[in-house]
C-alpha positions in Angstrom: 9.9 -1.1 13.5 7.2 1.5 13.7 4.6 2.1 11.0 2.5 5.3 10.8 -0.7 5.9 8.9 -2.9 8.9 8.8 -4.5 8.0 12.1 -2.7 5.1 13.6 0.7 4.0 14.9 1.7 0.3 14.5 4.5 -1.0 16.6 5.8 -4.2 18.1 4.0 -5.4 21.2 5.6 -5.2 24.7 4.5 -6.7 28.0 3.1 -3.2 28.8 0.3 -4.1 26.4 -0.9 -7.0 28.6 -4.0 -5.4 30.1 -5.1 -3.7 26.9 -4.6 -6.9 24.9 -6.5 -8.9 27.4 -9.4 -6.4 27.3 -10.1 -7.3 23.6 -8.7 -10.8 23.4 -10.7 -12.1 26.4 -14.1 -10.5 25.4 -16.3 -13.1 23.7 -18.3 -10.3 22.0 -15.0 -9.1 20.5 -13.8 -12.5 19.4 -16.8 -14.6 18.3 -15.1 -15.7 15.0 -11.5 -15.9 16.2 -9.7 -19.3 16.1 -7.5 -18.9 19.1 -9.6 -16.5 21.2 -11.1 -15.6 23.6 -8.4 -16.0 26.2 -10.1 -17.1 29.4 -7.4 -15.8 31.7 -4.8 -13.1 31.7 -2.2 -15.8 31.9 -3.4 -17.1 28.5 -3.1 -13.6 27.1 0.4 -13.3 28.7 1.5 -16.6 27.1 0.2 -15.3 23.7 1.9 -11.9 24.1 5.2 -13.6 25.0 5.1 -15.6 21.7 4.2 -12.5 19.7 7.1 -10.5 21.3 9.6 -13.4 20.9 8.7 -13.7 17.2 10.3 -10.2 16.6 13.6 -11.5 17.9 13.8 -14.6 15.7 16.6 -14.7 13.1 14.3 -15.9 10.3 11.2 -14.0 11.4 7.9 -15.1 9.9 5.4 -13.4 12.1 5.1 -9.6 12.3 2.4 -8.7 14.8 1.9 -5.0 15.4 0.0 -3.3 18.2 -2.4 -0.8 16.7 -2.5 2.6 18.5 -4.9 5.5 18.1 -3.8 8.7 19.7 -1.4 6.7 22.0 -4.1 4.2 23.1 -3.6 0.5 22.2 -6.8 -0.5 20.4 -5.9 -3.8 18.6 -3.5 -5.8 16.5 -2.7 -6.5 12.9 -0.2 -9.1 11.6 1.3 -10.7 8.7 2.6 -14.3 8.8 4.9 -15.5 6.0 4.6 -19.0 4.8 7.3 -21.1 3.2 6.6 -19.6 -0.2 7.0 -16.1 1.0 3.3 -15.3 0.8 1.7 -13.2 3.6 -1.3 -14.3 5.6 -3.0 -11.3 7.2 -5.0 -11.0 10.5 -6.4 -8.3 12.7 -8.4 -7.7 15.8 -9.7 -4.3 16.9 -11.3 -3.5 20.3 -15.1 -3.5 19.7 -15.5 0.1 20.9 -13.4 1.1 17.8 -15.3 -1.0 15.2 -16.8 0.5 12.0 -14.3 3.3 11.7 -11.9 1.7 9.2 -9.0 1.1 11.6 -8.6 -2.6 10.6 -8.4 -1.7 6.9 -6.0 1.2 7.5 -3.7 -0.9 9.7 -3.8 -3.9 7.3 -3.0 -1.6 4.3 0.1 -0.3 6.2 1.3 -3.8 7.0 0.8 -4.9 3.4 2.9 -2.0 2.2 5.6 -2.9 4.7 5.5 -6.5 3.7 5.7 -5.6 0.0 8.6 -3.1 0.4 10.6 -4.8 3.2 9.8 -8.6 2.9 9.1 -8.8 -0.9 5.7 -10.3 -0.3 3.6 -10.4 -3.6 0.6 -12.4 -2.5 -1.6 -12.0 0.5 -4.3 -14.1 2.0 -6.8 -13.7 4.8 -9.5 -16.1 6.2 -12.6 -15.7 8.2 -15.7 -17.5 9.4 -18.4 -16.9 6.8 -20.6 -15.0 9.4 -17.8 -12.4 10.0 -19.2 -9.8 7.6 -16.9 -7.1 9.1 -13.7 -9.0 8.2 -15.1 -9.8 4.8 -15.6 -6.1 4.2 -12.0 -5.4 5.3 -10.7 -8.0 2.9 -12.7 -6.5 0.0 -11.6 -3.0 0.9 -8.0 -4.3 0.7 -8.7 -5.4 -2.9 -8.9 -9.1 -2.0 -11.2 -11.5 -3.7 -12.8 -14.7 -2.5 -10.7 -17.6 -3.6 -12.2 -20.5 -1.8 -14.7 -21.7 0.8 -14.1 -24.7 3.0 -16.3 -26.5 5.5 -15.0 -27.9 8.8 -16.2 -28.8 12.3 -15.6 -26.7 15.4 -12.7 -24.7 13.9 -13.8 -21.5 15.5 -14.6 -22.9 19.0 -18.4 -23.1 18.3 -18.6 -26.7 19.3 -17.3 -29.9 17.7 -20.6 -30.7 16.0 -21.1 -27.4 14.2 -20.1 -27.1 10.6 -18.3 -23.8 9.9 -17.7 -22.3 6.5 -14.4 -20.6 6.2 -13.7 -18.1 3.5 -10.3 -17.5 2.1 -9.6 -14.2 0.3 -6.5 -13.6 -1.9 -4.6 -10.6 -3.4 -1.6 -11.1 -5.6 0.6 -8.4 -7.1 -1.1 -9.0 -10.5 -4.4 -8.0 -8.9 -3.1 -4.8 -7.3 -4.5 -1.7 -9.0 
């Protein structure tokens, strides 16, 4: 499954993506608001990549995680995870050297179009730490609106005592222009 946009190619991950994935997934500056990152070792990234690759082979696939390429260079990932109700939860991570160029929005729009057309997804959600203004902007550019705010402790690896506000954005078919 390969998706193309004006500037990007989205494709399933392979183990050839290990070094480029580790470059952004292990960088604390690239992942300050990520739940499961940074990966401290390349072995952690390898384990993650094996799970992502295996998801594409499942009979009842629920995770569609695409490598994002710009001019043949792997610069990040975008995914949609389907819950039991068939709703899609979006996520993305772009290498920091490629931030502020609209790649996350462009890749997420392509995955949303794929999920609508091929998987019959009508509702999308995405979450972020309240301090992650870049992800909030992506969600808003996708047409999503803030649905709820929750508070928890240590959810984003900032320490067990720190309260973290998580924002959840939604977009349903009725909201689509």
